[in-house]
C-alpha positions in Angstrom: 114.4 92.5 234.4 113.5 88.5 236.2 114.5 85.8 234.6 111.6 83.7 233.0 112.2 81.2 236.1 111.6 83.3 238.9 108.7 84.7 237.4 107.2 81.5 236.8 108.2 80.4 240.2 106.4 83.5 241.3 102.6 82.7 240.6 99.7 82.6 242.8 95.7 81.3 242.0 93.2 82.4 244.4 89.3 80.4 244.7 87.7 80.3 248.0 90.0 79.5 251.1 92.5 78.1 248.3 95.6 79.0 247.2 97.6 77.7 244.4 101.4 78.7 244.5 104.6 77.7 242.8 106.6 79.7 245.4 108.8 76.5 246.2 109.7 78.0 249.2 105.8 77.4 250.7 106.0 74.2 249.8 106.6 72.3 253.5 108.9 69.1 253.4 108.2 67.2 255.7 103.9 67.2 254.5 105.1 66.3 250.9 107.2 63.3 252.3 103.9 62.3 253.8 102.3 62.9 250.9 104.7 60.6 249.3 104.9 58.0 251.8 100.8 57.6 251.5 99.2 55.1 249.1 97.6 57.4 247.0 101.3 58.2 245.5 101.8 54.7 244.3 104.0 55.7 241.4 106.8 57.2 243.5 108.0 56.7 247.2 109.2 59.7 249.0 112.8 60.7 249.7 115.3 61.9 252.7 114.7 65.2 253.4 117.5 66.9 251.7 117.2 64.9 248.6 113.5 65.9 248.4 113.9 69.7 249.0 116.9 69.5 246.3 113.6 67.8 244.3 112.0 70.9 244.6 113.8 73.5 244.2 114.8 72.4 241.2 111.7 71.7 239.6 108.6 73.7 239.1 106.3 73.1 242.0 102.5 73.9 242.1 100.8 73.7 245.5 97.7 73.5 246.5 96.9 74.7 249.7 93.6 75.2 252.0 94.2 78.6 253.6 93.2 78.8 257.3 91.0 81.1 258.0 92.6 84.4 260.4 95.8 83.3 260.0 99.2 85.3 259.3 99.6 85.9 254.7 101.4 83.5 253.7 104.4 85.0 253.1 104.8 86.0 256.2 105.2 82.1 257.5 107.1 80.1 255.2 107.5 76.5 255.2 105.9 75.7 258.5 107.6 72.7 261.0 104.0 71.3 261.7 101.9 72.2 257.8 98.3 70.8 259.9 99.2 73.0 262.8 95.5 75.4 263.7 98.5 78.5 263.5 99.9 77.3 260.0 98.2 79.9 257.5 98.2 77.2 254.7 98.2 73.4 254.5 99.3 71.4 251.3 96.3 69.6 250.0 97.6 69.0 246.2 100.1 68.9 244.3 101.6 68.7 240.9 105.8 69.3 239.5 106.9 70.2 236.5 110.5 68.6 235.1 111.4 71.6 233.0 114.8 73.8 231.5 112.2 76.5 232.2 112.4 77.6 228.4 111.9 74.5 225.9 110.8 71.5 227.6 108.4 70.5 230.4 107.2 67.6 231.7 104.2 66.9 234.2 104.0 64.7 236.9 103.4 63.7 240.3 99.7 65.2 240.6 98.3 64.5 243.2 94.8 66.2 245.4 94.5 65.2 249.0 91.5 62.1 248.4 89.4 63.7 250.8 88.7 66.9 249.1 88.4 64.9 245.5 85.2 65.6 243.7 84.8 69.5 244.3 87.2 70.2 241.0 90.5 71.1 243.2 92.4 68.6 240.6 91.0 70.7 237.7 91.9 73.7 238.6 95.2 73.1 240.3 96.0 71.5 235.8 94.7 74.4 234.6 96.9 76.7 236.7 99.4 74.5 235.1 98.4 74.4 231.4 98.3 79.1 232.3 102.1 78.5 232.7 102.4 76.3 230.0 101.1 78.4 227.5 102.8 81.6 228.9 106.1 79.9 227.6 106.7 81.3 225.0 109.7 78.9 223.7 108.8 76.0 224.8 108.6 73.1 222.3 106.6 70.9 224.1 105.1 69.6 227.3 104.8 66.0 227.8 103.4 63.5 231.0 103.7 59.5 231.6 99.9 57.9 233.3 98.8 54.3 233.2 95.5 55.0 233.9 94.2 54.9 230.4 90.5 55.5 231.6 90.9 58.2 233.6 93.7 60.5 233.5 93.9 60.3 229.5 90.5 61.7 228.9 91.6 64.1 231.8 94.8 65.6 229.8 93.6 65.6 226.5 90.5 68.1 228.1 92.4 70.1 230.6 95.9 70.4 228.8 95.2 69.7 224.8 97.9 66.4 225.1 97.6 64.3 222.6 98.6 60.4 222.8 102.1 59.1 220.9 102.1 56.4 219.3 101.1 53.8 221.8 99.1 50.3 222.2 95.8 51.6 224.0 95.5 50.1 227.3 99.3 48.7 227.1 101.5 50.0 229.4 101.7 53.6 230.2 100.3 56.5 227.8 102.3 58.8 226.4 101.0 62.5 225.9 102.3 65.7 224.8 101.2 68.8 223.6 103.4 70.7 221.6 104.2 74.6 222.7 104.8 77.6 220.3 108.8 76.4 220.0 107.9 73.4 218.2 108.3 73.8 214.5 104.6 72.3 213.4 103.1 74.3 216.1 99.5 75.0 215.5 99.8 72.8 212.2 97.6 69.3 211.8 98.8 66.9 214.0 101.0 63.8 212.2 101.5 61.7 215.1 105.0 61.4 216.4 107.5 64.0 215.6 
């Protein structure tokens, strides 16, 4: 029987000419470094390639790919050295990373969708796939995230992931959000604030 980690890192979803996959071998590290170097990823800086690769391999990552027409299957050519090449079967256009022990805890971070593709529902789809995996983890105690975007991100994650604000002062500092999972002792009980 496959471990929960290998099961979670083998998930895929398709929509139109887009693919979401949790297979870390599909992520182009050079492309991810260029994304982290962009102004859109204001919360982090790029890492050297060896460290970026280790970060990916130590996390549960969701890559959103735009599949190129008439290309070879994505499983036949992982980790393209030039993800923008016409021969590349897919181009990384969105990303979400979960820091997790693959059993009891999951922290959502580094959610990004190419600005030229925003407004098409791809970010909602990406986060919905993250939530689908969260809900499939039978011993998960808690999923969490931090955001400084009170006006857009807090309602977004409340709606799509069922996240709730932990004790914070609205509009001050970072919003700390959580959702209790089936492994939490008070799962399914009415929320009583931070616990």
